[in-house]
N, C-alpha and C positions, 0 to 999 in steps of 0.2 A: 618835164622834169624840174624840180626845184633847183635853183641856183645855190651854190655853196659859197659863203663869204670867204675871201682870201685877201690878205694884205698884199700890197705891191711887192714887198720884200719876199713874201711866200711864193708869189707867182714867178719872181726872178729866180729863186732858188730851185723850184720845180723845172723851170725851162733849162737851167743850167745842167741839172741832172739828166734830163732828157737828151740834151745835145751831147753830153759825155757818153751816155749809153749808146746812142746812135753812132757817134763818130769814133769813139775809142774802144768801148767795151765789145760792141757787136763785130767789128772787124777782127779784133784780137781773138774773140772766141771762134769765129769762123775759120781763122787760121789754124787755131789749136785743133779743131775738129778734123780739117784737112790733113794736118800732120799726123794725127792719131790714126787716121784711115789708112795712111801709107804704111803703118806698122803691121797690117794684116787682120787677122781674126778679130772681128769687132765684139764677139761674144765675151771674150776674156780680156778685153782691152780697157783697163781702168782709166786710162788718160781720155780715151773716147767717151766713156760714160760720165766722166767728171766734166768734160767740156760740154757734153749734151745737157747736163744738168744746169750748168752755168748759163747756157743758151736759153734754157726753159725759163730760168729765173729772171734774166735780162729782158727777154721778150714779154714776160708777164708784167714786169715793172714798167716797161715802155708803154703797155696798153693802160695800165692803171693810171700813170701820169697823164697820158693823152686824155683819158676820161675825166680825170679830176680838173684838168685845164679847160676842157670843153664845157664843163658844168660850173666853172668858177665865176663868181661875181667879185671882180677885183676892186678893192676899195683903197684909194689913196688918201689916207687920213689927213695928209698935209694940205690937200686941196679943199678940205671942208672947213668951214668957218667954226672958230672956237666959240662955244656957247657955255662952257662949263658943265655941260652934260656928258655923261659916259655913254658912248656909243662904240660899236665895232671898231677896232683899230686904235682907240685912244689908249694912252698910257696914264694910269691912274696911281697916285700916291694915296694910300689909305693908312689909317692909324687904328691898331688894335685897342679898344677902349679899356680892355682888361689889364693889358701889358704895356701900353703906350709904345709899342714897337711899330715903326714905321716901315711899310714895304711898298715896293712899286711893281705893278704889273702892267703889261701890255695885253689887251684882249685881242686874240688872233684866232684864226680858223683851227679846226681840229688837227689838221696835219702839221700845223706850224708850232703847236704848243710844246714848250720846253721850260719846265719850272725852274731849271737851273739858270736860264737865261732871263727869267722874269716874264715869261710868255705863258699866258693861260688860255685854255680853250674857251671860246664863247659859250660852249655848252656846259662849262664847270659850274658848280654851285656858286662860287664866289663871283664869277662873271655875270651869271644869270640874276644874282642879287644886285650887282652894281649897275647893270645897263638900265638906262632911263633915269637914273638918279643924278643929282647935281652936287657940286662942291658944297660942303657943309652938311650934306645929308648923312644920317646914320643908317646903316644897313645891317640887317641880322641875317647871319649865314648859318645854315645847319652844317656842322662839321661832324666827323666821326666821334668826337669826344664830347659832343653836346651842341651848344650854340655859342657863336662868337659875334660881337658887335664891333663894327668898323665905322669910323668916320671918314668920309671922302674929303681928303685935304686939298688935293689939286688934280686937275685933269689936263693932260697935255696932248697936244697934236704933233708928236714928233715921229 
Protein backbone atom coordinates (compact mmCIF):
# COMPACT_ATOMS: atom_id res chain seq x y z
CA UNK A 1 0.00 0.00 0.00
CA UNK A 2 1.23 3.50 -0.80
CA UNK A 3 2.37 5.67 2.06
CA UNK A 4 0.47 8.92 2.60
CA UNK A 5 2.58 12.01 3.32
CA UNK A 6 1.85 13.74 6.60
CA UNK A 7 3.61 16.54 8.46
CA UNK A 8 4.98 16.00 11.95
CA UNK A 9 2.29 18.36 13.30
CA UNK A 10 -0.43 16.39 11.50
CA UNK A 11 0.80 13.15 13.04
CA UNK A 12 0.85 14.71 16.51
CA UNK A 13 -2.72 15.98 16.09
CA UNK A 14 -3.99 12.54 15.00
CA UNK A 15 -2.17 10.81 17.88
CA UNK A 16 -3.69 13.31 20.35
CA UNK A 17 -7.18 12.67 18.95
CA UNK A 18 -6.62 8.90 19.13
CA UNK A 19 -5.48 9.14 22.76
CA UNK A 20 -8.52 11.27 23.65
CA UNK A 21 -10.90 8.84 21.93
CA UNK A 22 -9.40 5.83 23.73
CA UNK A 23 -8.85 7.30 27.18
CA UNK A 24 -11.73 9.78 27.56
CA UNK A 25 -14.51 9.21 25.03
CA UNK A 26 -14.55 5.39 25.00
CA UNK A 27 -14.84 4.99 28.82
CA UNK A 28 -17.48 7.77 28.98
CA UNK A 29 -19.57 6.08 26.27
CA UNK A 30 -19.26 2.64 27.90
CA UNK A 31 -20.46 4.14 31.19
CA UNK A 32 -23.40 5.82 29.41
CA UNK A 33 -24.40 2.50 27.80
CA UNK A 34 -24.22 0.72 31.16
CA UNK A 35 -26.33 3.40 32.81
CA UNK A 36 -28.91 3.31 30.00
CA UNK A 37 -29.15 -0.49 30.28
CA UNK A 38 -30.12 -0.15 33.92
CA UNK A 39 -33.22 1.79 32.86
CA UNK A 40 -34.77 -1.36 31.45
CA UNK A 41 -36.43 -1.91 28.04
CA UNK A 42 -33.73 -1.25 25.43
CA UNK A 43 -36.12 -1.11 22.46
CA UNK A 44 -37.58 2.23 23.53
CA UNK A 45 -34.58 3.59 25.40
CA UNK A 46 -33.39 6.71 23.54
CA UNK A 47 -30.37 7.19 25.82
CA UNK A 48 -29.18 3.66 25.07
CA UNK A 49 -29.55 4.10 21.31
CA UNK A 50 -27.79 7.49 21.41
CA UNK A 51 -24.90 6.04 23.41
CA UNK A 52 -24.60 3.07 21.02
CA UNK A 53 -24.51 5.50 18.08
CA UNK A 54 -21.75 7.51 19.78
CA UNK A 55 -19.87 4.28 20.42
CA UNK A 56 -20.15 3.29 16.77
CA UNK A 57 -18.86 6.69 15.64
CA UNK A 58 -15.97 6.68 18.13
CA UNK A 59 -14.86 3.14 17.27
CA UNK A 60 -15.05 3.94 13.56
CA UNK A 61 -12.93 7.05 14.05
CA UNK A 62 -10.39 5.08 16.11
CA UNK A 63 -10.04 2.55 13.27
CA UNK A 64 -9.76 5.35 10.69
CA UNK A 65 -7.01 7.15 12.63
CA UNK A 66 -5.07 3.94 13.29
CA UNK A 67 -5.23 3.13 9.57
CA UNK A 68 -4.04 6.61 8.59
CA UNK A 69 -1.16 6.48 11.05
CA UNK A 70 -0.08 3.03 9.88
CA UNK A 71 0.05 4.27 6.26
CA UNK A 72 1.62 7.63 7.05
CA UNK A 73 4.99 8.78 5.83
CA UNK A 74 5.79 11.48 8.38
CA UNK A 75 7.92 14.29 7.00
CA UNK A 76 9.64 16.75 9.33
CA UNK A 77 10.35 19.69 7.04
CA UNK A 78 12.63 21.31 9.63
CA UNK A 79 15.09 18.42 9.24
CA UNK A 80 15.37 18.87 5.45
CA UNK A 81 17.97 21.28 4.08
CA UNK A 82 16.55 24.45 2.56
CA UNK A 83 17.16 24.55 -1.18
CA UNK A 84 14.57 27.13 -2.26
CA UNK A 85 12.59 24.34 -3.91
CA UNK A 86 8.92 23.72 -3.06
CA UNK A 87 8.42 20.26 -1.56
CA UNK A 88 5.83 18.64 0.72
CA UNK A 89 5.73 20.42 4.08
CA UNK A 90 7.29 23.69 2.96
CA UNK A 91 5.59 27.01 3.56
CA UNK A 92 5.50 29.10 0.40
CA UNK A 93 5.00 32.85 -0.07
CA UNK A 94 3.47 33.45 -3.49
CA UNK A 95 2.46 36.64 -5.28
CA UNK A 96 -0.57 36.77 -7.57
CA UNK A 97 0.82 38.51 -10.66
CA UNK A 98 -2.61 39.93 -11.59
CA UNK A 99 -3.43 41.51 -8.24
CA UNK A 100 0.01 41.71 -6.53
CA UNK A 101 -1.63 40.03 -3.52
CA UNK A 102 0.83 38.00 -1.45
CA UNK A 103 -0.34 34.84 0.31
CA UNK A 104 1.39 32.16 2.36
CA UNK A 105 0.51 28.48 2.20
CA UNK A 106 1.94 25.39 3.81
CA UNK A 107 1.67 22.25 1.70
CA UNK A 108 0.30 19.47 3.91
CA UNK A 109 -1.45 16.09 3.70
CA UNK A 110 -5.09 15.81 2.69
CA UNK A 111 -6.30 15.36 6.28
CA UNK A 112 -4.40 18.41 7.53
CA UNK A 113 -5.62 20.89 4.92
CA UNK A 114 -7.32 23.99 6.37
CA UNK A 115 -7.41 26.99 4.07
CA UNK A 116 -8.32 29.32 6.96
CA UNK A 117 -5.00 28.40 8.59
CA UNK A 118 -3.09 28.68 5.30
CA UNK A 119 -2.66 24.91 4.94
CA UNK A 120 -3.39 23.48 1.49
CA UNK A 121 -3.58 19.85 0.47
CA UNK A 122 -0.69 18.39 -1.48
CA UNK A 123 -3.29 17.22 -4.01
CA UNK A 124 -4.84 20.69 -4.54
CA UNK A 125 -4.29 22.38 -7.92
CA UNK A 126 -2.15 25.14 -6.41
CA UNK A 127 0.10 22.71 -4.51
CA UNK A 128 0.50 20.46 -7.56
CA UNK A 129 1.55 23.50 -9.60
CA UNK A 130 4.03 24.66 -6.92
CA UNK A 131 5.77 21.37 -6.06
CA UNK A 132 9.16 21.06 -7.69
CA UNK A 133 9.40 24.76 -8.54
CA UNK A 134 11.89 27.18 -6.99
CA UNK A 135 11.96 30.72 -5.62
CA UNK A 136 11.52 33.18 -8.48
CA UNK A 137 9.63 30.72 -10.71
CA UNK A 138 6.24 31.67 -12.15
CA UNK A 139 3.51 29.02 -11.99
CA UNK A 140 0.21 28.90 -13.81
CA UNK A 141 -2.72 27.46 -11.87
CA UNK A 142 -6.09 26.51 -13.32
CA UNK A 143 -8.74 27.94 -11.02
CA UNK A 144 -12.54 27.88 -11.32
CA UNK A 145 -12.63 31.38 -12.84
CA UNK A 146 -9.85 30.66 -15.37
CA UNK A 147 -6.11 30.81 -14.96
CA UNK A 148 -3.99 32.53 -12.31
CA UNK A 149 -0.27 33.26 -12.43
CA UNK A 150 1.79 33.26 -9.26
CA UNK A 151 5.42 34.02 -8.60
CA UNK A 152 7.14 32.02 -5.89
CA UNK A 153 8.55 34.70 -3.60
CA UNK A 154 10.05 32.61 -0.81
CA UNK A 155 10.12 29.02 0.40
CA UNK A 156 10.32 28.40 4.17
CA UNK A 157 11.11 25.28 6.19
CA UNK A 158 9.14 26.20 9.32
